[in-house]
N, C-alpha and C positions, 0 to 999 in steps of 0.2 A: 550488435553495435551498429552495423550498417543500416539497419531498419530505423534506429533512432535518428541517425544523420539524415537519412532521407526524409523523415518526417520533419526535422528542423528546416531542411531546404524547401520543403512544400509549404510550410507555415510562412516562411520569409518570402517566397516568391508568389504564392497564391492567396495568402491570408488577407482577410478583410478587417478593417479597423472597427472595433466595438467598444463603446463606452461601458465600462463596468461599474454598476451603481454602488455595489458594496464597498469597493475600494476607491472609487473616484478616479480611476486610471482608465486609459485606453489600452486595448489588448489587440494584437494581431491574431486573428482567429481563423481556424478551419473547423469543419464539422466532419466527424468520423475518421477514426484510424484503427487499423487492426495490425497488432504485432503478435509474433509467434515465437516462442522459446522452446528449444529442445532440451529438456532437463535429464535425458536418459543416461547421459555420461557424467552428470555432476556439474556441468558447466553453468555457472550462475550468470544471468544477464546483467552485468554490472557495467556502467560506463566507464571508458578509459580515457576519453578525451577531457576529463577533468576528474579530480579526486571526488569520490562518493564515500561518505561516512556509512559504510554498508552495516557496521555494527549497530549504529543508531536506528537504521532502517529495520533491521531484524528485531531490535528491542521494541520498537514501535508496534510491530505486528505481533510480537509476543505479548505486549500489553493488551491488545485487542482480544486475543484468544483468551487471555485471563479474565477479560471483563472489566478492566480498569476504567474508571470514569473520573479520575483526578490527575492532573499534570503532575502532582507530587509523586504519585505511583510510577508515572513514566520516568521522572527524574530518577527515581531510586533504582531503576534498571538501565540507566544510561541513555535516556532519550529526553531531549529538551524541546522537541517540536511542538508540545502543546502549551508551553508557557504563555506565549502571546495571545493565542486564541482563548485561552481560559481566563486571562487576566487583563488583556489590554483592548479586547474588542468592545467599544463603547455600546453596541446593541445588546451584547451579552451581559455587560455590567449592569445594564438597566433592566434586564429581564427578570421578572418576579420569580421564575423558576430557578434561578441561580441559587445555589446553596451557600456560596462563599468563596473564599480564596481557593484557587486551583481547580474548582469544580467545572467539569466539561459538560455536565448534563447527559441527557439520554442519547448519546451517539456512540458509534462504533461498538465498543465492548459491551456497553449496556443492552444493545439490541442483539448482538451475536450470542450473548450468555444469559440474558435476562429479558427477553421479549415478553410482553403481557398480553394475554388473550382477553376477550371481553369480560370474562370473569375475574381478571386480575391474577390469573394463575401463571406462574413462570414457565416459559418455554425456552429450553437451552438448545438452540439451534445447532451449535457445534458439536454437543455431546450426541445429538441425535444422528448427525452425519457420520461422526467418529464411529459410533456403534454399528451403523449399517456397513461401512466401508471395511471395518475389521472383520465382518462376517461374509465379505464378498457380495454384499447387496447393493444393487444400484436400481432404485425404482424411478430413475429420471427426474428425481426431486431431491437430490443431494445438495441442498442449497442452504448457504448461510448469507443472510442479507443484513446489512447495517442500516438500511434505509426503511424507517418506519413514517409514513406520511402523517400519522396521528400524533407524533411527538416531534415533528420538525421544529416547533416553536420551543421545545425544551432542551435544545442542544446549542452549544457555542458555535458549532460549525456543522452543516449538513455533510454527511459522509461523502467523500469524494470517490475513493474506489469502494463502491457500495455493495456489490454482490459477488459471491464466489460459488461457482457451480462445479461439482466434481463429478466425474464420469469414469466409469469402469468399462474396459474394453480388453477381453482377452487377457485378464490378469494384470493390466497396466492402468495407472491412475492418470487421468487427464484433469485439468483445471481451466475454466473459463471465467475470467475476472473482468467485471464491468466497471468502468470509470466514467462518472458524469462529467468531471472537470479536470483538466491537466495542466498545471503550470509547468510548461515543457522545459524551460532552463533550470528550474530549481526542484520542483517536487518529483518530476518524472523519474529521476535517477533513483530516488528512494522506491517509488512504485514498482519499477522493474524488478528490483532486488526482492521485494516483498512478494511479488506474484511468483517468482521463482522459488524463494525460499518456502512459501506456503505449500507449494506442491510437493517439494522434496521432503519437508518435515512430516507432512501429512502421510506421505507414502511410506516413511519409515515407521511411524506409530501404527500404522494399520497393516503392515507386512506386505505392502504392494510395491511394484516397481514404478518409479515416476517416468512418465512419457513426455507429453507436450503440454505447454500452457499457452492459452490464447488470451491476449490482453486487448480488450475491446474498449476504445475510448470514444466519448461522444464529442465534447468541446475541448479541443486543444488550442492553447494560447500562449503567447509571449507578451508579457507586459512592456509598455513603452519603454520603461527605464531599464529593461533587460536586453533590449534588441541589439544594441551595438556590440555588447560583449559576446552574445550568441554568434552574430553574423561575423564580426571581425576578429574574434578570438577563437572561440570553441570550434566553429565550423572549419577553421583553417588548420586544425591539428589532425595529424594521422593517427587513427586508433591503433591500440595494441591488441594482442591476442586476448581472448576472454579467459578469466581465471576459473578455477575449480573449487567448489565448496565442499568441505568435509564436515560431517555431523558426528557428534560424539555417539558412538554405537550403543552407549548405555540408555540413551533416550529411546524408550520403547513404548510409552503409553501417553495418553493425553494428561493423566495426573502428573507424570514427569514434567511436562510443559508448564503445568499450573503451579509446581511447587519449587523444585531446585534448579531447573535449567536457567543458565545465564547466557549472555552473548559469548562467553569465553568457551562455550561448548560448540562453537562453529569456527571454522578456520578457512580462510581464503587463500588458497595456494596460487602463487604466480600472478598477483595482482599488481601489474605495472601500469601506472597512470600519468597523465599530464598534471600540472599543478591545479589546485582549486581555483575556482572562479567565484568571486564575491557577488552574486546576483542580489537584487533587491528582493526583499520578502514583503509581501502585501497582506496585511491583516484583513 
């Protein structure tokens, strides 16, 4: 939690103003941030200085792991974060590759579960990583990436947290997650939860012990219409202790995640938080 607050203070005090062409808004911006989360005791890195809808964050990542490409699919599991990008982004609405209402295109889940090689054959990145890890194999290439340069024009949004690298060391599982763009007041809370959850759930279904997750961010920004709330409200709040995540022990395989698992199979114990903050969302 303190890492997040320090990053907020850094952006407020050291950030440079940048005009964002996609949104037409100015952002206070810094480049490069490194956060580290210890998941070995089940502590989930969820923000406490505002309410985070952690179940929706888990649902979103679960949808990525299932290969979802429609906002309707995400809504069906309790996540509404893709409604605007799929249906309100004018550039995407005019894109000839858009297939219709709720279509997200070739981002996130499409790449993680259905990457296409030059022969148009399917490459299931997640399944390959899963099969290696449950056999105790780490070939230093246990990578699932959602970023495909050849299909960037076929997605409603370029993947923000785009690559996840898993590493094995002495029977423990580590995760390094790379994020190109971070909406610090609004999206970051989701991303922290997702990094922690991904390591914990992958450790459980591969029979490994979760260790640490490293969250590496390139562009960290606060939109101009978010700055006052961040500086004058959230940064003046005292954080509470971090809560603990419990996972249904019946979740044992990747197939379980793909088929019957819901957000109700995860419980956050001891989550005390300040009230939510209504930050502006930029499409």
